C-alpha positions in Angstrom: -62.0 44.3 19.5 -63.1 44.1 15.8 -60.3 44.5 13.3 -61.8 47.5 11.4 -62.4 49.4 14.7 -58.8 48.6 15.9 -57.4 50.0 12.6 -59.3 53.2 13.0 -58.7 53.7 16.7 -54.9 53.1 16.3 -55.0 55.4 13.3 -53.3 52.9 11.0 -56.3 53.7 8.7 -58.1 57.0 9.0 -61.7 55.8 8.6 -63.6 52.7 9.6 -65.3 52.4 6.2 -61.9 52.4 4.5 -60.7 49.8 6.9 -63.8 47.7 6.1 -63.0 48.0 2.3 -59.4 47.1 2.8 -60.4 43.9 4.7 -63.0 43.0 2.1 -60.4 43.4 -0.7 -58.0 41.0 1.2 -55.3 43.6 1.9 -55.3 43.0 5.7 -54.1 39.8 7.3 -53.8 38.7 11.0 -50.8 36.4 11.7 -50.4 35.6 8.0 -54.0 34.8 7.3 -56.4 37.1 5.4 -58.9 38.6 7.8 -62.4 40.0 7.6 -63.4 43.3 9.2 -65.2 41.4 12.0 -62.2 39.3 13.0 -61.1 39.7 16.6 -57.8 41.4 17.4 -55.8 40.3 20.4 -52.6 41.6 22.0 -49.6 39.9 20.4 -51.3 39.6 16.9 -49.2 40.6 13.9 -51.2 42.6 11.4 -50.0 43.2 7.8 -51.7 45.9 5.7 -51.2 46.3 2.0 -51.1 50.0 0.8 -50.7 49.9 -3.0 -47.1 48.6 -3.6 -46.1 48.8 0.1 -47.0 46.6 3.0 -47.0 47.7 6.7 -46.4 45.1 9.4 -47.2 45.8 13.0 -47.6 44.0 16.3 -50.6 44.7 18.5 -49.4 46.0 21.9 -52.5 47.4 23.5 -56.3 47.5 22.8 -58.3 50.6 23.8 -61.8 51.6 22.9 -60.8 55.3 22.4 -57.5 57.1 22.4 -56.0 60.5 21.8 -54.0 61.1 18.6 -50.7 61.2 20.5 -51.3 58.0 22.4 -52.5 56.0 19.3 -48.9 55.1 18.4 -48.5 53.2 21.6 -51.1 50.7 20.6 -48.8 49.0 18.1 -45.1 48.4 17.2 -43.7 48.4 13.7 -41.9 45.3 12.6 
């Protein structure tokens, strides 16, 4: 699955366009490497997202095309 779509479906970022902008600005990395919005996300990948002064680090546990709001938290694990 594309990185920008994963960020939106898992609700780490609210909108796909904002996820795209974050990737273009270099604030998102996969396994320690800066990633573009079109990068493929696989189970076991570690994502790091920079939000202003904070950084969120998560591990991908599941990949789903669509999910309910309550189930979105089961797609990743905070590190």
